[in-house]
C-alpha positions as CSV (number, residue, x, y, z in Angstrom):
1,M,-148.9,142.0,-39.8
2,A,-152.6,142.0,-41.1
3,N,-152.1,144.3,-44.4
4,G,-148.4,143.8,-45.1
5,A,-145.4,146.2,-45.4
6,A,-147.0,149.6,-44.0
7,K,-145.8,151.4,-47.5
8,T,-148.1,148.6,-49.4
9,K,-151.5,148.3,-48.8
10,R,-153.0,145.0,-49.6
11,Y,-156.8,144.3,-51.1
12,L,-158.5,141.2,-51.6
13,V,-160.8,141.5,-54.5
14,A,-163.5,138.9,-55.2
15,S,-165.8,138.7,-58.2
16,D,-168.9,136.6,-59.4
17,F,-168.7,135.0,-62.8
18,D,-171.9,134.4,-64.4
19,Q,-172.9,138.0,-66.1
20,T,-170.1,139.8,-63.8
21,L,-167.3,138.7,-66.0
22,S,-169.5,137.1,-68.7
23,F,-172.2,138.3,-70.8
24,N,-174.3,134.8,-70.3
25,D,-175.4,132.5,-67.9
26,S,-173.0,129.2,-67.7
27,G,-176.1,127.1,-67.0
28,R,-177.8,128.4,-70.4
29,V,-174.7,127.6,-72.3
30,L,-174.5,123.9,-70.9
31,S,-178.1,123.4,-71.5
32,E,-177.8,124.5,-75.1
33,L,-174.9,122.7,-75.5
34,I,-176.4,119.4,-74.6
35,G,-179.5,120.3,-76.0
36,I,-181.8,120.7,-72.9
37,R,-184.6,122.9,-73.3
38,G,-186.5,125.0,-70.6
39,F,-183.3,125.8,-68.4
40,D,-184.8,129.5,-67.6
41,E,-188.1,127.5,-66.7
42,K,-186.4,125.2,-64.6
43,V,-184.7,127.8,-62.7
44,A,-187.6,129.9,-62.1
45,G,-189.4,127.0,-60.6
46,L,-186.9,126.3,-58.2
47,A,-186.5,129.9,-57.1
48,R,-190.4,130.0,-56.7
49,G,-190.2,126.9,-54.3
50,N,-187.4,128.1,-52.6
51,L,-185.8,124.7,-52.6
52,V,-182.1,125.7,-53.2
53,Q,-180.1,128.8,-52.2
54,Q,-180.0,131.5,-55.2
55,G,-177.6,130.8,-57.7
56,A,-177.2,127.2,-56.7
57,E,-179.7,125.9,-59.1
58,L,-177.8,124.6,-61.9
59,A,-175.8,122.6,-59.0
60,Y,-179.1,121.1,-58.1
61,L,-180.2,120.2,-61.7
62,L,-177.1,118.5,-62.3
63,R,-177.4,116.1,-59.3
64,H,-181.2,115.6,-59.5
65,D,-182.7,116.4,-62.9
66,P,-183.0,113.4,-65.0
67,E,-182.3,115.7,-68.1
68,F,-178.9,116.5,-66.7
69,R,-178.1,112.9,-66.0
70,G,-175.9,112.7,-69.1
71,V,-173.4,115.4,-68.4
72,R,-170.1,114.8,-67.7
73,K,-166.9,116.9,-66.6
74,E,-165.9,117.0,-70.4
75,H,-169.2,118.6,-71.1
76,L,-168.8,121.6,-68.5
77,I,-165.2,122.1,-69.7
78,E,-166.4,122.5,-73.1
79,A,-169.5,124.8,-71.9
80,G,-166.6,127.0,-70.3
81,K,-164.9,127.5,-73.7
82,C,-168.4,128.2,-75.3
83,V,-169.3,131.2,-72.4
84,R,-168.8,134.4,-74.1
85,L,-166.6,136.8,-71.4
86,K,-167.0,140.5,-71.2
87,N,-164.5,142.7,-73.2
88,N,-161.1,143.1,-71.8
89,V,-161.5,140.3,-69.1
90,D,-158.2,139.1,-70.3
91,L,-156.5,142.3,-69.0
92,L,-157.9,141.4,-65.5
93,G,-154.9,139.0,-64.5
94,K,-152.4,141.5,-65.8
95,F,-153.7,144.2,-64.1
96,F,-154.0,142.7,-60.7
97,E,-150.8,141.0,-61.2
98,K,-148.9,144.4,-61.7
99,G,-151.1,146.2,-59.1
100,L,-150.7,150.2,-58.5
101,D,-148.0,152.2,-56.9
102,G,-148.3,151.4,-53.1
103,Y,-151.3,149.0,-53.6
104,T,-151.2,145.2,-54.4
105,F,-154.5,143.1,-55.3
106,Q,-155.3,139.4,-54.7
107,F,-158.0,138.6,-57.2
108,Y,-160.1,135.7,-56.7
109,V,-163.7,134.5,-58.3
110,I,-165.9,133.0,-56.5
111,S,-169.1,131.6,-58.3
112,A,-172.1,129.1,-57.5
113,G,-171.2,127.9,-61.3
114,P,-169.4,124.6,-61.5
115,Q,-165.9,125.0,-60.7
116,D,-165.2,123.1,-64.0
117,V,-167.0,125.4,-66.0
118,V,-165.5,128.8,-64.7
119,Q,-161.8,127.4,-64.6
120,S,-162.4,126.5,-68.1
121,A,-163.6,129.9,-69.3
122,L,-160.9,131.7,-67.6
123,E,-157.9,129.5,-68.1
124,G,-155.0,131.9,-69.1
125,I,-156.6,134.8,-67.2
126,V,-157.1,133.7,-63.6
127,P,-155.3,130.8,-62.1
128,A,-157.3,127.6,-61.3
129,D,-156.4,127.9,-57.8
130,H,-157.8,131.4,-57.6
131,I,-161.3,130.2,-58.7
132,F,-163.8,129.0,-56.2
133,G,-167.0,127.1,-57.4
134,T,-169.4,124.3,-57.2
135,Q,-167.2,121.3,-56.6
136,L,-168.5,118.3,-58.2
137,E,-167.5,114.6,-57.7
138,Y,-167.6,112.0,-60.7
139,D,-168.1,108.4,-60.5
140,A,-164.9,106.8,-61.7
141,T,-167.0,104.3,-63.7
142,T,-169.3,106.0,-65.6
143,G,-168.1,109.6,-65.2
144,E,-171.6,110.8,-64.1
145,I,-171.8,113.5,-61.3
146,C,-172.4,111.6,-58.1
147,S,-172.3,114.4,-55.5
148,V,-171.9,118.0,-54.9
149,N,-169.3,118.6,-52.5
150,R,-169.3,122.6,-52.0
151,V,-171.7,125.1,-53.3
152,S,-170.6,128.7,-53.3
153,A,-173.8,130.2,-53.1
154,G,-175.4,132.5,-50.7
155,Y,-173.6,131.9,-47.5
156,G,-171.1,129.8,-49.1
157,K,-169.9,132.8,-50.8
158,I,-169.2,134.3,-47.4
159,A,-167.3,131.3,-45.8
160,V,-165.1,131.4,-48.9
161,L,-164.3,135.0,-48.3
162,Q,-163.7,134.7,-44.7
163,E,-161.4,131.6,-45.5
164,L,-159.4,133.9,-48.3
165,E,-159.2,136.8,-45.7
166,T,-157.8,134.4,-43.1
167,K,-155.2,133.0,-45.4
168,L,-154.2,136.0,-46.9
169,Q,-154.1,138.1,-43.8
170,I,-156.1,140.9,-45.0
171,T,-158.6,142.9,-43.1
172,P,-162.2,142.9,-43.9
173,D,-162.0,147.0,-44.8
174,H,-159.4,145.9,-47.6
175,T,-162.0,143.6,-49.2
176,V,-163.8,144.3,-52.6
177,Y,-166.5,142.3,-53.9
178,M,-168.1,142.7,-57.5
179,G,-171.5,141.0,-58.4
180,D,-174.4,141.1,-60.5
181,G,-177.6,139.2,-59.1
182,S,-179.7,138.1,-56.2
183,S,-177.3,135.3,-55.1
184,D,-174.7,138.1,-54.4
185,L,-177.1,140.2,-51.8
186,F,-175.7,138.3,-48.7
187,V,-172.2,138.5,-49.7
188,M,-172.4,142.2,-50.6
189,L,-174.0,143.0,-47.3
190,H,-171.3,141.2,-45.2
191,V,-168.6,143.0,-46.7
192,N,-170.5,146.2,-46.4
193,S,-171.2,145.5,-42.8
194,R,-167.4,145.2,-42.3
195,E,-166.6,148.3,-44.1
196,G,-165.6,146.7,-47.2
197,Y,-166.3,148.0,-50.7
198,T,-169.2,146.4,-53.0
199,I,-169.3,147.2,-56.7
200,A,-172.6,146.0,-58.6
201,V,-172.6,145.6,-62.3
202,S,-176.0,145.1,-63.1
203,E,-179.4,147.0,-62.4
204,A,-180.7,143.8,-60.4
205,K,-183.6,144.6,-58.1
206,Y,-182.0,145.6,-54.8
207,L,-178.5,145.1,-55.5
208,G,-178.1,148.7,-56.6
209,R,-179.2,149.8,-53.2
210,I,-176.9,147.7,-51.5
211,A,-173.5,148.1,-53.4
212,K,-171.6,151.3,-52.9
213,R,-171.0,151.5,-56.6
214,T,-172.9,150.3,-59.5
215,V,-171.3,150.1,-62.9
216,L,-173.1,148.9,-66.2
217,S,-170.5,148.0,-68.8
218,D,-169.8,145.6,-71.4
219,S,-166.1,146.2,-70.6
220,A,-164.2,144.9,-67.5
221,L,-162.0,147.8,-67.8
222,T,-164.6,150.0,-66.5
223,H,-164.9,147.7,-63.4
224,L,-161.2,148.3,-62.9
225,S,-161.2,152.0,-62.9
226,Q,-163.7,152.0,-60.3
227,L,-161.6,149.7,-58.1
228,A,-158.5,151.6,-58.6
229,G,-160.2,154.5,-57.8
230,S,-161.7,153.1,-54.5
231,A,-158.1,152.2,-53.7
232,S,-156.0,155.4,-54.4
233,Q,-159.1,157.6,-53.0
234,E,-160.0,155.3,-49.9
235,A,-160.2,158.4,-47.7
236,A,-162.6,160.0,-49.6
237,P,-165.9,159.9,-47.9
238,E,-167.7,160.0,-51.2
239,L,-166.6,157.0,-52.3
240,H,-168.9,155.5,-49.6
241,R,-172.1,157.0,-50.5
242,G,-173.8,154.5,-52.9
243,Q,-172.6,156.7,-56.0
244,K,-173.4,154.9,-59.2
245,V,-171.7,154.9,-62.5
246,C,-173.5,153.8,-65.9
247,T,-171.8,153.3,-69.2
248,T,-172.4,151.1,-71.9
249,G,-168.8,150.4,-72.7
250,R,-169.5,149.3,-76.2
């Protein structure tokens, strides 16, 4: 049974974290916390050189930049507590747990950011085992980051999404992905190619052309309203024509 009972339609909803569920970049928050300057310049330099996948810049810096060598797990957890979440994100868990009449949603966060940061930021909102971020390994003696085990950026996000679809037995056309930036391009193209549904939450270059809907808001409730609409009116062809909804949500 790919999608559960005949009368209940099941959806996999996956979301990016940085600037999708939050207002700021967790790497910038971490840098400010530990007193490292020039984070944006470092990221821009990596992007120009195409050294890492888009979205994986912080993971690279944590492992290879001397200024980040002093970062420990406790710093990442503290940075997560300092991340400013978008308004009403705390209602996400309640909404997805309750679902809608005839519809159930499995909600997961897939982020290129360190998993320790994202789990800390979303503690009490999204279960830890529903969060997939960059997995770091720490030296047992010094606490220093000694390896990067998995990066959920670029194709890494697609791999996680496919694993979840298989595990939950949810078909690709019942997959929804929300994201905000260039690191979400590949996963959005992947979801669209298999008749899924994509929501952009920023005006990032090219993203609005790919996503089936664009929502600009400071409130997570606006994202939920678009999701609820796509589920309850899934048969309506106009939902798959790249409509845009822009709202300040302030």
